[in-house]
All heavy atoms as an XYZ file, in Angstrom:
987
protein
N     143.184    119.842     62.903
C     143.019    118.479     62.423
C     141.599    118.271     61.874
O     140.664    118.748     62.520
C     143.256    117.513     63.620
C     143.133    116.144     63.207
S     143.860    115.059     64.542
C     144.012    113.639     63.671
N     141.495    117.650     60.767
C     140.145    117.464     60.119
C     139.403    116.292     60.840
O     140.011    115.295     61.234
C     140.298    117.119     58.666
C     140.816    118.312     57.897
C     140.844    118.065     56.370
C     141.360    119.246     55.704
N     141.246    119.193     54.279
N     138.123    116.499     60.880
C     137.266    115.447     61.414
C     137.038    114.252     60.315
O     137.342    114.525     59.198
C     135.877    116.016     61.809
O     135.227    116.379     60.595
C     135.998    117.153     62.772
N     136.602    113.246     60.777
C     136.348    112.099     59.867
C     135.375    112.488     58.774
O     135.475    112.102     57.652
C     135.805    110.878     60.715
C     135.688    109.644     59.898
C     135.313    108.432     60.743
O     135.725    108.369     61.896
O     134.562    107.569     60.221
N     134.313    113.205     59.189
C     133.280    113.698     58.250
C     133.947    114.592     57.158
O     133.557    114.546     55.983
C     132.175    114.398     58.953
C     130.930    114.600     58.128
O     130.707    113.789     57.249
N     130.291    115.691     58.268
N     134.827    115.515     57.584
C     135.497    116.440     56.640
C     136.365    115.650     55.686
O     136.401    115.945     54.484
C     136.315    117.477     57.421
C     135.531    118.456     58.143
C     136.333    119.436     58.999
O     137.355    118.857     59.614
O     135.970    120.621     59.111
N     137.035    114.646     56.200
C     137.921    113.804     55.277
C     137.058    112.966     54.287
O     137.357    112.918     53.147
C     138.697    112.826     56.168
C     139.920    113.458     56.853
O     140.376    114.509     56.376
N     140.313    112.829     57.904
N     135.905    112.525     54.742
C     135.010    111.745     53.918
C     134.501    112.713     52.752
O     134.439    112.350     51.600
C     133.805    111.153     54.708
C     132.959    110.381     53.866
C     133.035    109.068     53.495
C     131.768    110.820     53.130
N     132.095    108.669     52.628
C     131.258    109.757     52.330
C     131.161    112.061     52.994
C     130.123    109.904     51.560
C     130.020    112.210     52.171
C     129.532    111.103     51.511
N     134.099    113.918     53.154
C     133.576    114.816     52.154
C     134.634    115.241     51.197
O     134.428    115.284     49.951
C     133.079    116.144     52.857
C     132.718    117.254     51.912
C     131.448    117.957     52.233
C     131.124    119.082     51.320
N     131.311    118.922     49.900
N     135.923    115.446     51.633
C     136.960    115.798     50.673
C     137.245    114.610     49.740
O     137.366    114.801     48.534
C     138.248    116.060     51.467
C     139.405    116.553     50.551
C     140.800    116.471     51.274
N     141.138    115.111     51.566
C     141.605    114.186     50.639
N     141.680    114.551     49.341
N     141.999    113.020     51.012
N     137.244    113.383     50.230
C     137.408    112.219     49.356
C     136.327    112.045     48.368
O     136.529    111.711     47.227
C     137.610    110.950     50.247
C     138.939    110.799     50.927
C     139.142    109.585     51.691
O     138.314    108.658     51.575
O     140.062    109.496     52.448
N     135.076    112.338     48.839
C     133.991    112.205     47.910
C     133.986    113.306     46.791
O     133.729    113.002     45.641
C     132.606    112.392     48.707
N     134.412    114.468     47.200
C     134.609    115.545     46.256
C     135.701    115.283     45.248
O     135.503    115.369     43.958
C     134.922    116.833     46.904
C     133.807    117.473     47.641
O     132.615    116.996     47.438
O     133.999    118.369     48.458
N     136.795    114.685     45.648
C     137.921    114.285     44.827
C     137.406    113.166     43.910
O     137.746    113.190     42.638
C     139.116    113.857     45.580
C     139.923    115.004     46.185
C     140.575    115.841     45.080
O     141.288    115.273     44.130
O     140.483    117.097     45.189
N     136.662    112.236     44.363
C     136.213    111.110     43.535
C     135.241    111.728     42.459
O     135.419    111.250     41.317
C     135.470    110.056     44.446
C     134.773    109.031     43.654
C     135.581    107.958     43.036
C     133.491    109.012     43.376
C     134.985    106.930     42.376
C     132.851    107.998     42.678
C     133.688    106.969     42.122
N     134.444    112.575     42.869
C     133.476    113.189     41.850
C     134.242    113.955     40.766
O     133.981    113.787     39.486
N     135.324    114.721     41.121
C     136.127    115.372     40.100
C     136.883    114.364     39.261
O     136.995    114.549     38.020
C     137.175    116.221     40.776
C     136.515    117.685     41.221
C     137.487    118.646     41.722
N     138.211    118.334     42.934
C     137.629    118.611     44.123
N     136.479    119.153     44.279
N     138.313    118.321     45.215
N     137.397    113.327     39.829
C     138.093    112.271     39.065
C     137.203    111.592     38.092
O     137.536    111.326     36.916
C     138.725    111.292     40.002
N     135.930    111.340     38.562
C     135.018    110.642     37.708
C     134.634    111.466     36.532
O     134.526    110.903     35.383
C     133.741    110.275     38.451
C     132.680    109.358     37.928
C     133.356    107.940     37.676
C     131.582    109.188     38.928
N     134.578    112.782     36.677
C     134.287    113.602     35.469
C     135.403    113.716     34.523
O     135.240    114.191     33.391
C     133.901    115.045     36.059
C     132.563    115.064     36.634
C     132.062    116.457     36.990
N     132.897    117.106     38.011
C     132.653    116.958     39.237
N     131.778    116.186     39.767
N     133.433    117.619     40.136
N     136.612    113.265     34.834
C     137.726    113.234     33.902
C     137.709    112.057     32.942
O     138.509    112.045     31.956
C     139.078    113.220     34.667
C     139.290    114.562     35.437
C     140.599    114.445     36.389
N     141.012    115.714     36.705
C     141.936    116.385     36.052
N     142.524    115.878     35.047
N     142.295    117.568     36.475
N     136.865    111.077     33.227
C     136.785    109.958     32.351
C     135.796    110.131     31.162
O     134.976    110.976     31.354
C     136.343    108.708     33.163
C     137.297    108.242     34.263
C     136.691    107.056     35.016
C     138.659    107.828     33.697
N     135.865    109.267     30.123
C     134.924    109.538     29.018
C     133.475    109.186     29.542
O     133.313    108.349     30.421
C     135.347    108.434     28.054
C     136.830    108.176     28.342
C     136.915    108.374     29.838
N     132.572    109.740     28.894
C     131.115    109.517     29.172
C     130.773    108.122     28.642
O     131.304    107.680     27.649
C     130.198    110.553     28.500
C     130.277    111.938     28.937
C     129.333    112.813     28.150
O     128.314    112.348     27.652
N     129.684    114.097     27.999
N     129.801    107.569     29.413
C     129.274    106.268     28.879
C     128.460    106.498     27.659
O     127.841    107.616     27.569
C     128.387    105.606     29.921
N     128.370    105.555     26.691
C     127.624    105.743     25.481
C     126.721    104.550     25.277
O     127.195    103.350     25.378
C     128.608    105.899     24.279
C     127.812    106.080     23.003
C     129.540    106.986     24.454
N     125.429    104.710     25.100
C     124.522    103.671     24.847
C     124.827    102.973     23.514
O     125.350    103.680     22.569
C     123.045    104.020     24.918
O     122.772    105.073     24.071
N     124.475    101.721     23.327
C     124.880    100.976     22.132
C     124.025    101.498     20.911
O     122.967    102.085     21.031
C     124.679     99.562     22.314
S     123.038     98.999     22.468
N     124.499    101.151     19.764
C     123.850    101.293     18.486
C     123.187     99.999     18.043
O     123.645     98.951     18.624
C     124.790    101.828     17.438
C     125.233    103.246     17.637
C     126.371    103.541     18.290
C     124.432    104.363     17.133
C     126.797    104.832     18.533
C     124.913    105.600     17.264
C     126.068    105.895     17.987
N     122.332     99.977     17.124
C     121.717     98.684     16.697
C     122.713     97.745     16.038
O     122.455     96.566     16.038
C     120.507     98.960     15.783
O     120.985     99.675     14.576
N     123.758     98.306     15.535
C     124.782     97.483     14.833
C     126.115     97.390     15.593
O     127.078     97.018     14.945
C     124.961     98.014     13.492
C     125.484     99.447     13.371
O     125.465    100.174     14.430
N     125.996     99.832     12.252
N     126.126     97.688     16.897
C     127.381     97.564     17.688
C     127.527     98.466     18.847
O     126.616     99.253     19.151
N     128.669     98.345     19.428
C     128.959     99.237     20.640
C     129.939    100.318     20.191
O     130.799    100.096     19.445
C     129.536     98.326     21.665
N     129.721    101.451     20.817
C     130.628    102.679     20.533
C     131.719    102.662     21.538
O     131.426    102.579     22.764
C     129.712    103.917     20.658
S     130.621    105.398     20.448
N     132.924    102.832     21.160
C     134.090    103.015     22.011
C     134.006    104.312     22.758
O     133.867    105.377     22.058
C     135.365    102.853     21.243
S     136.788    103.273     22.234
N     133.949    104.383     24.053
C     133.898    105.631     24.726
C     135.153    106.465     24.688
O     135.181    107.605     24.998
C     133.619    105.234     26.158
C     134.121    103.871     26.362
C     133.958    103.220     25.029
N     136.227    105.869     24.175
C     137.522    106.644     23.934
C     137.565    107.421     22.609
O     138.108    108.472     22.623
C     138.689    105.658     24.063
C     138.948    105.072     25.472
C     138.696    103.773     25.798
C     139.500    105.718     26.549
N     138.995    103.640     27.083
C     139.530    104.750     27.637
C     139.952    106.960     26.798
C     140.012    105.098     28.888
C     140.431    107.263     28.061
C     140.510    106.383     29.111
N     137.208    106.709     21.560
C     137.381    107.344     20.229
C     136.115    107.461     19.420
O     136.091    108.174     18.370
C     138.407    106.485     19.485
S     137.853    104.916     18.818
N     135.044    106.736     19.791
C     133.791    106.811     19.071
C     133.729    105.679     18.012
O     132.734    105.700     17.203
N     134.734    104.914     17.907
C     134.710    103.784     16.895
C     133.631    102.796     17.165
O     133.260    102.510     18.317
N     133.027    102.269     16.109
C     131.908    101.262     16.149
C     132.504     99.932     16.164
O     133.176     99.557     15.227
C     130.938    101.432     15.082
C     129.772    100.551     15.148
C     128.832    100.868     16.305
C     128.952    100.689     13.815
N     132.274     99.119     17.278
C     132.767     97.802     17.379
C     131.596     96.857     17.223
O     130.722     96.918     18.081
C     133.500     97.641     18.744
C     134.705     98.469     18.898
O     135.779     98.084     18.366
N     134.543     99.665     19.448
N     131.621     96.123     16.129
C     130.440     95.250     15.766
C     130.420     93.996     16.568
O     129.425     93.384     16.761
C     130.386     94.996     14.302
C     130.086     96.327     13.557
C     129.996     96.021     12.051
C     129.751     97.424     11.408
N     129.090     97.352     10.171
N     131.585     93.515     17.067
C     131.599     92.303     17.879
C     132.202     92.665     19.273
O     133.386     92.954     19.383
C     132.578     91.257     17.160
O     132.153     91.042     15.885
C     132.609     89.951     17.953
N     131.268     92.596     20.297
C     131.717     92.868     21.662
C     131.077     91.809     22.498
O     130.145     91.094     22.126
C     131.201     94.287     22.117
C     131.886     95.324     21.342
C     129.762     94.453     21.978
N     131.659     91.696     23.726
C     131.089     90.767     24.713
C     130.781     91.692     25.949
O     131.257     92.755     26.118
C     132.124     89.659     25.169
O     133.239     90.368     25.643
C     132.486     88.813     23.911
N     129.815     91.079     26.748
C     129.456     91.806     28.033
C     130.741     91.657     28.893
O     131.327     90.560     29.015
C     128.258     91.143     28.694
C     126.994     91.538     28.045
C     126.325     90.818     27.110
C     126.374     92.835     28.377
C     125.174     91.238     26.463
C     125.237     93.215     27.790
C     124.649     92.435     26.843
N     131.166     92.743     29.408
C     132.384     92.716     30.250
C     133.415     93.583     29.538
O     133.049     94.559     28.755
N     134.646     93.354     29.674
C     135.749     94.174     29.203
C     136.014     93.796     27.710
O     135.934     92.633     27.283
C     137.077     93.960     30.014
C     136.963     94.536     31.351
S     136.534     96.289     31.460
C     138.003     97.037     30.607
N     136.260     94.826     26.938
C     136.622     94.712     25.436
C     137.727     95.694     25.163
O     138.067     96.604     25.952
C     135.398     95.147     24.664
C     134.234     94.169     24.743
O     134.143     93.143     24.048
N     133.383     94.468     25.701
N     138.340     95.504     23.995
C     139.317     96.516     23.515
C     138.836     96.994     22.176
O     138.326     96.238     21.359
C     140.717     95.891     23.278
C     141.439     95.609     24.589
O     141.292     96.407     25.522
N     142.186     94.559     24.672
N     138.920     98.365     21.991
C     138.406     98.880     20.707
C     139.220     98.442     19.561
O     140.447     98.327     19.684
C     138.559    100.480     20.918
S     138.103    101.342     19.359
N     138.586     98.248     18.417
C     139.196     97.720     17.243
C     140.030     98.844     16.616
O     141.026     98.601     15.856
C     138.235     97.238     16.243
C     137.510     95.933     16.747
C     136.223     95.603     15.991
O     135.951     96.288     14.862
O     135.516     94.736     16.401
N     139.664    100.144     16.871
C     140.337    101.268     16.221
C     141.486    101.804     17.151
O     142.648    101.873     16.667
C     139.410    102.392     16.011
C     138.566    102.174     14.772
C     137.674    103.428     14.460
O     138.201    104.538     14.597
O     136.552    103.208     14.055
N     141.189    102.194     18.382
C     142.170    102.776     19.200
C     142.880    101.817     20.213
O     143.780    102.214     20.917
C     141.616    104.023     19.991
S     140.429    103.567     21.316
N     142.330    100.636     20.351
C     142.826     99.539     21.150
C     142.671     99.812     22.662
O     143.220     99.071     23.517
C     144.301     99.125     20.784
C     144.689     97.844     21.379
C     144.525     99.092     19.299
N     141.983    100.854     23.063
C     141.839    101.212     24.423
C     140.783    100.193     25.058
O     139.899     99.827     24.460
C     141.291    102.576     24.625
C     142.310    103.670     24.287
C     143.144    104.018     25.447
O     143.343    103.254     26.416
N     143.769    105.163     25.368
N     141.048     99.893     26.371
C     140.051     98.987     27.029
C     138.758     99.782     27.469
O     138.837    100.883     27.839
C     140.769     98.468     28.230
C     141.701     99.571     28.579
C     142.068    100.195     27.237
N     137.599     99.052     27.379
C     136.367     99.632     27.890
C     135.381     98.477     28.229
O     135.604     97.337     27.831
C     135.760    100.603     26.871
C     135.210     99.943     25.637
C     133.866     99.456     25.523
C     135.974     99.675     24.560
C     133.362     98.827     24.391
C     135.570     99.060     23.390
C     134.250     98.569     23.326
O     133.717     97.972     22.236
N     134.431     98.820     29.045
C     133.478     97.799     29.497
C     132.151     97.964     28.629
O     131.877     99.080     28.240
C     133.200     97.890     30.980
N     131.397     96.863     28.489
C     130.203     96.934     27.785
C     129.157     96.073     28.636
O     129.450     94.916     29.059
C     130.297     96.385     26.350
C     129.059     96.337     25.563
C     128.512     97.546     25.113
C     128.276     95.149     25.405
C     127.292     97.500     24.377
C     127.165     95.158     24.689
C     126.603     96.299     24.181
N     127.999     96.630     28.786
C     126.881     95.847     29.433
C     126.021     96.749     30.208
O     125.691     97.887     29.827
N     125.550     96.232     31.370
C     124.608     96.970     32.223
C     125.274     97.210     33.622
O     125.094     96.382     34.499
C     123.326     96.081     32.398
C     122.520     95.967     31.095
C     122.713     94.868     30.281
C     121.630     96.932     30.676
C     121.936     94.662     29.130
C     120.865     96.778     29.505
C     121.072     95.707     28.790
O     120.297     95.492     27.618
N     125.965     98.232     33.807
C     126.591     98.530     35.125
C     125.454     98.858     36.084
O     124.368     99.251     35.736
C     127.489     99.694     34.904
C     126.925    100.430     33.694
C     126.335     99.319     32.840
N     125.690     98.628     37.401
C     124.622     98.844     38.381
C     124.167    100.236     38.461
O     123.031    100.564     38.881
C     125.083     98.267     39.744
C     126.381     98.913     40.290
O     127.000     99.774     39.522
O     126.820     98.489     41.295
N     124.963    101.247     37.987
C     124.533    102.608     38.050
C     123.675    102.988     36.781
O     123.129    104.090     36.724
C     125.684    103.544     38.188
C     126.805    103.280     37.165
C     127.942    102.639     37.495
C     126.858    103.639     35.864
N     128.747    102.517     36.382
C     128.172    103.138     35.344
C     126.166    104.384     34.917
C     128.565    103.359     34.072
C     126.477    104.486     33.671
C     127.781    104.014     33.204
N     123.494    102.114     35.847
C     122.813    102.420     34.567
C     121.414    101.896     34.709
O     121.176    100.672     34.927
C     123.493    101.752     33.453
C     122.876    101.883     32.099
N     122.589    103.108     31.499
C     122.366    100.914     31.305
C     121.914    102.852     30.291
N     121.802    101.540     30.168
N     120.493    102.763     34.413
C     119.013    102.427     34.469
C     118.305    102.271     33.217
O     117.116    102.009     33.106
C     118.254    103.378     35.383
C     118.798    103.341     36.836
C     118.120    104.370     37.693
O     117.135    104.996     37.275
O     118.513    104.539     38.844
N     119.078    102.455     32.124
C     118.469    102.387     30.747
C     118.205    100.965     30.302
O     118.733    100.026     30.873
N     117.333    100.920     29.244
C     117.084     99.624     28.693
C     118.207     99.044     27.772
O     118.359     97.801     27.544
C     115.776     99.570     27.930
C     115.727    100.474     26.750
C     114.360    100.419     26.071
C     114.258    101.447     25.002
N     114.136    100.945     23.642
N     119.053     99.929     27.155
C     120.031     99.531     26.247
C     121.415     99.426     26.981
O     121.691    100.227     27.906
C     120.248    100.556     25.150
C     119.018    100.560     24.208
O     118.434     99.555     24.000
O     118.716    101.669     23.654
N     122.174     98.442     26.597
C     123.551     98.449     27.295
C     124.394     99.564     26.885
O     124.160    100.233     25.912
C     124.082     97.074     26.778
C     123.438     96.764     25.531
C     121.997     97.408     25.646
N     125.388     99.840     27.704
C     126.304    101.035     27.479
C     127.768    100.617     27.378
O     128.111     99.495     27.957
C     126.088    102.127     28.551
C     124.761    102.712     28.487
C     126.434    101.570     29.886
N     128.574    101.353     26.814
C     130.027    101.236     26.813
C     130.525    102.262     27.779
O     130.030    103.403     27.708
C     130.601    101.480     25.441
O     130.089    100.656     24.449
N     131.440    101.889     28.603
C     131.979    102.896     29.583
C     133.391    102.456     30.009
O     133.858    101.344     29.769
C     131.057    102.962     30.866
C     131.236    101.828     31.825
C     132.012    101.873     32.971
C     130.618    100.581     31.810
N     131.866    100.657     33.602
C     131.014     99.896     32.921
C     129.704     99.892     30.918
C     130.570     98.556     33.196
C     129.276     98.676     31.206
C     129.748     97.942     32.346
N     134.061    103.424     30.549
C     135.419    103.257     31.103
C     135.343    103.068     32.644
O     134.861    103.904     33.299
C     136.327    104.440     30.841
C     137.714    104.235     31.420
C     136.466    104.661     29.265
N     135.642    101.830     33.145
C     135.544    101.601     34.550
C     136.512    102.499     35.281
O     137.609    102.872     34.828
C     135.991    100.149     34.679
C     135.714     99.520     33.322
C     136.006    100.614     32.317
N     136.079    102.942     36.469
C     136.866    103.802     37.335
C     138.078    103.097     37.823
O     137.978    101.952     38.284
C     136.060    104.342     38.439
C     136.765    105.459     39.208
C     136.760    106.772     38.713
C     137.469    105.221     40.316
C     137.345    107.800     39.345
C     138.146    106.194     41.010
C     138.084    107.451     40.469
N     139.256    103.689     37.670
C     140.527    103.059     38.159
C     140.704    103.170     39.609
O     141.571    103.929     40.157
C     141.610    103.781     37.317
C     141.017    105.160     37.162
C     139.529    104.981     37.042
N     139.920    102.404     40.424
C     139.909    102.573     41.842
C     141.316    102.261     42.456
O     141.775    103.011     43.367
C     138.915    101.578     42.524
C     137.518    102.031     42.295
C     136.755    101.431     41.470
C     137.026    103.108     43.056
C     135.366    101.862     41.236
C     135.679    103.488     42.949
C     134.872    102.860     42.087
N     142.018    101.231     41.978
C     143.333    100.919     42.572
C     144.312    102.019     42.368
O     145.069    102.407     43.354
C     143.846     99.645     41.961
N     144.456    102.605     41.158
C     145.336    103.660     40.906
C     144.959    104.924     41.667
O     145.823    105.641     42.180
C     145.338    104.002     39.407
C     145.970    102.875     38.523
C     144.868    101.863     38.121
O     143.789    101.850     38.625
O     145.157    101.077     37.157
N     143.660    105.200     41.727
C     143.185    106.409     42.399
C     143.580    106.231     43.951
O     144.097    107.318     44.480
C     141.617    106.465     42.306
C     140.984    107.652     42.939
C     141.215    109.032     42.421
C     140.154    107.578     43.988
C     140.661    110.130     42.977
C     139.602    108.679     44.522
C     139.836    109.944     44.002
N     143.306    105.181     44.522
C     143.691    104.974     45.953
C     145.212    104.954     46.148
O     145.695    105.632     47.099
C     143.204    103.579     46.503
C     141.654    103.631     46.637
O     141.000    104.782     46.649
O     141.080    102.515     46.783
N     145.961    104.331     45.299
C     147.414    104.186     45.410
C     148.072    105.603     45.327
O     149.122    105.837     45.834
C     148.007    103.250     44.398
N     147.445    106.511     44.458
C     148.063    107.799     44.228
C     147.466    108.833     45.109
O     147.470    110.064     44.759
C     147.922    108.136     42.776
C     148.689    107.271     41.875
C     148.388    107.497     40.356
C     150.233    107.370     42.013
N     146.922    108.532     46.284
C     146.486    109.525     47.281
C     145.089    109.983     47.101
O     144.763    111.049     47.644
N     144.294    109.349     46.301
C     142.808    109.824     46.055
C     142.685    111.206     45.589
O     141.914    111.958     46.209
C     141.997    109.486     47.312
C     142.005    108.063     47.706
C     141.111    107.812     48.958
C     141.085    106.332     49.258
N     140.315    105.941     50.431
N     143.559    111.526     44.682
C     143.525    112.913     44.048
C     143.001    112.886     42.648
O     143.475    112.063     41.867
C     144.817    113.541     44.126
C     145.376    113.819     45.544
C     146.782    114.421     45.611
N     147.221    114.970     44.416
C     148.352    114.572     43.826
N     149.177    113.688     44.360
N     148.777    115.223     42.736
N     142.086    113.750     42.289
C     141.515    113.762     40.980
C     142.579    114.135     39.945
O     142.522    113.668     38.808
C     140.371    114.745     40.820
N     143.525    114.955     40.234
C     144.510    115.521     39.282
C     145.506    114.377     38.784
O     146.231    114.591     37.875
C     145.229    116.645     39.759
C     146.072    116.398     40.980
O     145.930    115.302     41.624
O     146.821    117.334     41.362
N     145.440    113.185     39.406
C     146.342    112.136     38.931
C     145.712    111.432     37.691
O     146.401    110.629     37.101
C     146.768    111.172     40.043
C     147.490    111.839     41.172
C     145.503    110.410     40.566
N     144.446    111.581     37.517
C     143.740    110.975     36.387
C     143.775    112.005     35.236
O     143.208    113.109     35.381
C     142.296    110.581     36.769
C     142.362    109.459     37.830
C     141.561    110.107     35.542
C     141.038    108.993     38.371
N     144.301    111.639     34.084
C     144.302    112.649     32.968
C     142.852    112.949     32.570
O     141.972    112.120     32.514
C     144.990    111.879     31.843
C     145.668    110.673     32.479
C     144.889    110.363     33.727
N     142.634    114.297     32.215
C     141.347    114.715     31.811
C     141.114    114.292     30.360
O     141.910    114.570     29.495
C     141.287    116.235     31.872
C     139.812    116.644     31.634
C     139.622    118.148     31.994
O     140.585    118.743     32.454
O     138.541    118.665     31.725
N     140.000    113.627     30.094
C     139.586    113.125     28.720
C     138.995    114.278     27.966
O     138.082    114.950     28.474
C     138.686    111.898     28.862
C     138.237    111.460     27.553
C     139.041    110.746     26.739
C     136.909    111.757     27.084
C     138.599    110.309     25.423
C     136.452    111.311     25.847
C     137.348    110.629     25.030
N     139.356    114.519     26.722
C     138.769    115.437     25.896
C     138.203    114.642     24.677
O     138.964    114.011     23.913
C     139.719    116.443     25.333
C     140.471    117.197     26.431
C     139.714    118.450     26.794
C     140.472    119.289     27.777
N     139.675    120.036     28.731
N     136.868    114.651     24.436
C     136.243    113.907     23.412
C     136.636    114.538     22.071
O     136.770    115.775     21.843
C     134.771    114.000     23.601
C     134.611    115.229     24.493
C     135.868    115.374     25.321
N     136.815    113.692     21.032
C     137.050    114.082     19.654
C     135.723    114.574     19.011
O     134.656    114.376     19.622
C     137.832    113.096     18.855
C     136.962    111.772     18.724
O     135.710    111.727     18.811
N     137.713    110.659     18.464
N     135.726    115.085     17.801
C     134.585    115.557     17.122
C     133.569    114.454     16.835
O     132.357    114.608     16.933
C     134.929    116.234     15.771
C     135.585    117.594     16.013
O     135.450    118.149     17.115
O     136.315    118.109     15.114
N     134.122    113.266     16.560
C     133.186    112.144     16.339
C     132.348    111.755     17.584
O     131.171    111.590     17.524
C     133.956    110.872     15.862
C     133.010    109.678     15.625
C     133.799    108.640     14.898
N     135.043    108.154     15.502
C     135.701    107.118     15.059
N     135.281    106.442     14.017
N     136.834    106.825     15.617
N     133.087    111.774     18.712
C     132.327    111.507     19.982
C     131.370    112.610     20.374
O     130.231    112.372     20.795
C     133.347    111.388     21.175
C     133.885    109.978     21.357
C     134.956    109.954     22.369
C     132.743    109.012     21.800
N     131.698    113.875     20.092
C     130.825    115.004     20.320
C     129.513    114.811     19.475
O     128.440    115.084     20.010
C     131.464    116.331     20.006
C     132.567    116.643     20.997
C     133.301    117.990     20.604
C     134.472    118.295     21.500
N     135.190    119.491     21.071
N     129.658    114.426     18.273
C     128.475    114.204     17.437
C     127.662    113.000     17.986
O     126.399    113.050     17.911
C     128.969    113.918     16.018
N     128.319    111.937     18.478
C     127.553    110.874     19.018
C     126.826    111.304     20.330
O     125.668    110.936     20.468
C     128.543    109.656     19.331
C     129.044    109.080     17.927
C     127.867    108.615     20.206
C     130.165    108.136     18.047
N     127.451    112.120     21.076
C     126.837    112.597     22.371
C     125.552    113.401     22.003
O     124.494    113.232     22.574
C     127.734    113.494     23.182
C     128.939    112.882     23.740
C     130.029    113.707     24.079
C     129.159    111.512     23.976
C     131.219    113.243     24.644
C     130.317    110.985     24.502
C     131.304    111.855     24.768
O     132.504    111.334     25.345
N     125.700    114.207     20.905
C     124.545    114.999     20.447
C     123.419    114.167     19.980
O     122.249    114.315     20.340
C     125.053    115.964     19.410
C     123.961    116.956     18.978
C     123.696    118.116     19.738
C     123.316    116.795     17.736
C     122.698    119.000     19.325
C     122.309    117.681     17.382
C     122.033    118.770     18.136
N     123.801    113.177     19.110
C     122.791    112.225     18.543
C     122.088    111.440     19.668
O     120.904    111.323     19.641
C     123.434    111.234     17.605
C     122.548    110.170     17.137
C     123.281    109.127     16.245
O     124.487    109.225     15.889
N     122.597    108.075     15.956
N     122.828    110.963     20.636
C     122.267    110.181     21.759
C     121.345    111.074     22.615
O     120.350    110.647     23.096
C     123.296    109.484     22.673
C     124.071    108.433     21.863
C     123.141    107.305     21.456
C     123.834    106.099     20.833
N     122.890    104.940     20.599
N     121.723    112.314     22.783
C     120.958    113.302     23.562
C     119.580    113.511     22.884
O     118.465    113.493     23.512
C     121.659    114.575     23.767
N     119.650    113.671     21.509
C     118.447    113.817     20.744
C     117.554    112.607     20.876
O     116.320    112.697     21.086
C     118.735    114.020     19.261
C     119.280    115.356     18.928
C     119.545    115.527     17.446
O     119.945    114.556     16.786
O     119.280    116.619     16.925
N     118.122    111.425     20.799
C     117.339    110.147     20.911
C     116.650    110.088     22.304
O     115.530    109.744     22.384
C     118.231    108.972     20.725
C     118.706    108.741     19.275
C     119.716    107.632     19.144
O     120.012    106.945     20.111
O     120.232    107.460     17.997
N     117.408    110.442     23.380
C     116.770    110.268     24.686
C     115.776    111.292     24.947
O     114.804    111.120     25.650
C     117.919    110.378     25.798
O     118.421    111.642     25.860
N     115.874    112.457     24.293
C     114.801    113.540     24.426
C     113.648    113.287     23.479
O     112.606    113.859     23.673
C     115.411    114.951     24.118
C     116.445    115.379     25.240
C     117.167    116.651     24.678
C     115.804    115.646     26.513
N     113.887    112.489     22.446
C     112.809    112.291     21.527
C     112.566    113.447     20.518
O     111.486    113.560     19.921
N     113.550    114.315     20.348
C     113.490    115.448     19.391
C     114.753    115.488     18.614
O     115.869    114.961     19.021
C     113.325    116.848     20.186
C     111.939    116.829     20.869
C     114.454    117.035     21.142
N     114.646    116.109     17.439
C     115.907    116.301     16.602
C     116.011    117.759     16.301
O     115.068    118.430     15.870
C     115.719    115.399     15.300
C     115.734    113.918     15.714
N     116.896    113.234     15.999
C     114.743    113.069     15.805
C     116.582    112.041     16.233
N     115.299    111.856     16.110
N     117.251    118.261     16.478
C     117.521    119.627     16.151
C     117.670    119.815     14.675
O     118.143    119.002     13.953
C     118.902    120.001     16.811
N     117.142    120.961     14.187
C     117.257    121.356     12.767
C     118.572    122.072     12.648
O     118.717    123.189     12.935
C     116.135    122.236     12.344
C     116.145    122.597     10.839
O     117.121    122.158     10.224
O     115.286    123.369     10.410
N     119.606    121.379     12.106
C     120.940    122.011     11.964
C     121.125    122.565     10.607
O     122.182    122.981     10.289
C     122.059    120.895     12.302
O     121.832    119.833     11.416
C     121.946    120.486     13.738
N     120.105    122.600      9.818
C     120.211    123.186      8.500
C     120.155    124.682      8.521
O     120.481    125.352      7.513
C     119.146    122.644      7.491
O     117.839    123.008      8.031
C     119.272    121.156      7.417
N     119.560    125.292      9.583
C     119.382    126.720      9.627
C     120.252    127.267     10.831
O     120.342    126.632     11.884
C     117.995    127.102      9.942
C     117.022    126.638      8.893
C     115.600    127.116      9.269
C     114.580    126.026      8.824
N     113.299    126.184      9.496
N     120.750    128.528     10.569
C     121.515    129.179     11.642
C     120.533    129.681     12.655
O     119.316    129.877     12.399
C     122.285    130.371     11.041
N     120.962    129.815     13.853
C     120.129    130.310     14.993
C     119.669    131.676     14.627
O     119.572    132.623     14.653
C     120.845    130.302     16.299
C     121.076    128.960     16.822
O     120.317    127.976     16.412
N     122.021    128.731     17.626
């Protein structure tokens, strides 16, 4: 029989795996918010829940308590109710695979946060 501490560790590990299956949060652009599902630029958003104009998926926009940056972010809230109802298993949450547009946005945002820009005109 597992101890309470072992159960807590297993649940925390499953939660971490489930969290990594969701789209990454994306900081906003000067002209709108980026949909974390498809990379679409939404020029009219409100703080709180929104639906993407392109893919119609729901996402949140604003300053979540885990975000320490100065710019607001777009993110997919964790589906706590579904996760709990389905046995707190990471494999019940579909794994998100970013499209090429989102990969380019992740790269651009990484460059901005590092304050450097990669020279992609030359091969390594």
